[in-house]
N, C-alpha and C positions, 0 to 999 in steps of 0.2 A: 503495500499499499505507500500511497505519496503520501507525507507527513508534511511536508513543506509547501507553501503557495508559490508558485511561481510568479516573479514579476509580471506584470500587466503587458509589458513590452514583447516579453517571450511568447505570452499565450497570440498577442497580435503575430508574430512573425510566422507562428505555426497556422494561424486563421488563414492569413494572407498565401501561404504555401500551399493549403489544402484549397482554398476557395479559386485560385486561379486555375487549376486543370479542371475544376468542377464546371466552371463558367467555360471553358474550352469546351466541355464533354456538352454541355447544354446548346450552345451555338452551331455543333456540329450535328447533333440531333435535329436540330430545328432544318436545316439545310439539307438532311436526309428524308424530310417530312416528318409531321406530328399527327397524331389521332389521338382522339379520346380513350384514357383508358379506363376512368371510372368520371363518377361526381360525388360530390359531398352533401355540403348542406340542402342544395337544391340543383335542378337539373341543371341550372346554368353555373354553377360553380364546379370547375372541371379540374380533373388531374389527367395529367398527360402521363406518358410511360417514362418520359424525358425527366420530370419531377421525381419519380420513384426511382431511377437509374442515376440520377445526379446525388439523390440523398443518399443513397447506398453507397456511393464512391466517397462521398466524403464522409460517411460514419465510418467506412473501412479504415480510410487514411487516418483517422482521429485515432481508432483503437490501436494501430500501429505507435502512432506517437506518444500517445496519451491515454495507455491502456485502462489506467483505475478513473477515468473522469467519465461522467454521464453525459448523454447526449440527448435533447429534444428537438425531434424534427418535425415538420408540418405533416409529412406522409406516415410516417412509422410511430409516429408518440414519442414516450420518454423510455430510455432505456440507459443501463448502466449500473454502476454501482449507487445502491439507495444513500451510503453515508460518503458520496464523493463531495468533496467542498468545489471542485471546477464541475460545471455543466455548461456543454456548448448548446448553443441555441441556434438551430438553422431553417432558414427557409429556402431550399435548394432551387426553385424559381420561384422570384416573387414578381409577380406581373403574369400569370399562369395563360389568362384568357389574351393577354398581347402575342404572347407566345404563340399560342393555337393559330391565330389569325395571321401570323407573320409582320406584327407590328413591333418594330426594334426597341423595346422599351421595357426590358426585363433583366433581373437581374438576380445572383444568388448573395444571399446574406446570412453572415456566419459571425456569432458575438461568443464571448466568453464571459460565465458567470462565476463568479465568486463568493462562496457564503451569501448566494441571494442577490446579489451586486453585479450590474456588468459593468466590465472592467476594460475590456476590448472588442472591437468589432471590425470588421470590414465590410462592406457591399461593392459587390463587384459587377459593373453593367456587361453582361456577357455578349452584347451585341457590338458595342463598340470598343471594350475593353479598359473604359474610365475605372477609376477606382477610388473609394473615399476609405479612409482610416481613422480610427480613433482609438485613445488609452485614456482612462479614467485617470485627469489631471494633468494630461499630457495632451492636450489639443488634439483638433480634428484635421486631417491633411487631406488635398487631392494633389497628385502629383510634383510632390515636395511644397507646396503652397500651404499655409495655414489658412485655415477657413474661419470667416469672422459674422457670416451670416449678412444681411441686406442693413444698409443703412436708412431705409425709409421710413419717416415716423410718422404718417399720416394714413390713417386706415383706407380714406377714402381714394387713396393712390396705390393700394398694395396688391399686387397681382397673388390669390391666395390658392392653394391647392388642395385638394380634397379627394374624396374617394368614396364609394357606395358599397355597399353589402349586396348578397345575393337574396336573401329572404324577401320576399314583395311588399310586406307590410312594412319592413326595415327602409327599404328603398323609400316607400311613400311616406314614412316619417322624414328621411335625410332629405328627398325633395323639396318637404316644406320648407325645413331649415335653410336649404340652399336658396329658395326663393325669398326669404327674410333676409338673406345676408347679400345677395347679388347688387341690389342698389346702395349697399355700403362700402362697396370696394370699388377697385378697378377694373377686375374681371376674376374669374374663376377659372381653374386650371383641372382637368379630371385625366389623368395620364396613365394610371391602372397599376402603379407599383408604388404601393406606400414605403417601401424601403428608399426607394429612387426618388422619390417626393422630399422625403425627410433630409436627403443628401443635397438635392437640389437649394429646399430651403436653407440649409446650411452653408451653401455657396452662395449664396445671395441671387441666385439664379432666377428663383421666386422668394416671395417677400415673407409669407406664412402659411401654415398648415393645418388642418384641422380634419378628423375624421372619427368616426363610430365604429366601433367593432374589430379592431385591431386585434390580433393574438400576440403572443411575446414574440413568435418568429417574425411577424409582420414590423415590430417595433425594437427590437432588442439592439441591433448594429445600427439602424438608420435615426434612431432616437439617441442614442451615444452619440454619436457623429453631431447630431443637431446641439446636443447641450454641448460637448468640448469646444463647439464653435461660437456658443456665446448665448445661445437661444433659449427661453424659457421653455420648457418642455412639462406640460402637466396634464390633468384633467380639469373637471369643473371644480370651482368652489373650495381648493384645498386639496381636493382627491387627487392621487397619482394618476399619471398617464396609463392608460390601461382598456380595456374593453368598452368601457363606458364612453371614452372620448378622450382622444390624444388631441391638444393642443401644439404647436411648435411654433414660437415665434420671437422675434428679436425684443428686448426690454420696451422698448417707445411701442410697439405695436401689439404687445401681450395684452394687455389691460384691455384696450378697447374691442380688441376681437373676443376677448375672454367674456365679458360683457355683454356682448351681443348675441354671442354662443347663448349664454345662461339665460337673456331673454328670450331667445327661441327655444327653449328646451332641448337644447342639441345632444344633450346625454340621455334624453328620455327616450319615450317608445320602446319598440319592440329589440 
């Protein structure tokens, strides 16, 4: 058993080492053609054979490099040692519907959690090869450049990213929230990958982000990148970021965005 907890930088090095070939596998399988292997929550919430293949590849690589760690993956669930201090959180292909339709906006997301806290993460854009990394307290980076988020201070001029769930009733609630939000911001973007959205907001390409329904694998790596870029990442009214709601915004935009989402009951509904 491993008794010492590794430095977050060491965990990040492993995450990058594992995520890069996994992203290559995803891109190669996309070029070879994609078919739906199964559905999850609804008929529109799909799983491809590539999701499963990439997850198996990552888990096998981690088993070699860190055999005593646990792994939480989107497709195969929680596995590993029950008492492990280190747990890896994996989304093998974040943006599966984009992937299915040949839209080049999908990523491999891999984070390392120590004693329940995410301390390292990488998001690898599988179509383009872009990569975002972060360690707890060590900053967030893309291509060697430290990320600091958007400098926008007016919510009315902010480009805000969001996403929607697959349950019909939840989508209806999210649509009502969107209708109440869109006249208060510059515009809305729905790109189909929470991990990439969080990284783009960390980079300042988009100004802020919110979404209901994110799972741990959607949030872990991208959420750390956003936090380490100086964004505030939370739920509503003091709640932590999680399935009820995730808000990620620079400090100047956080409060007006938060308060508008609270007025719209963005964390409510199914």
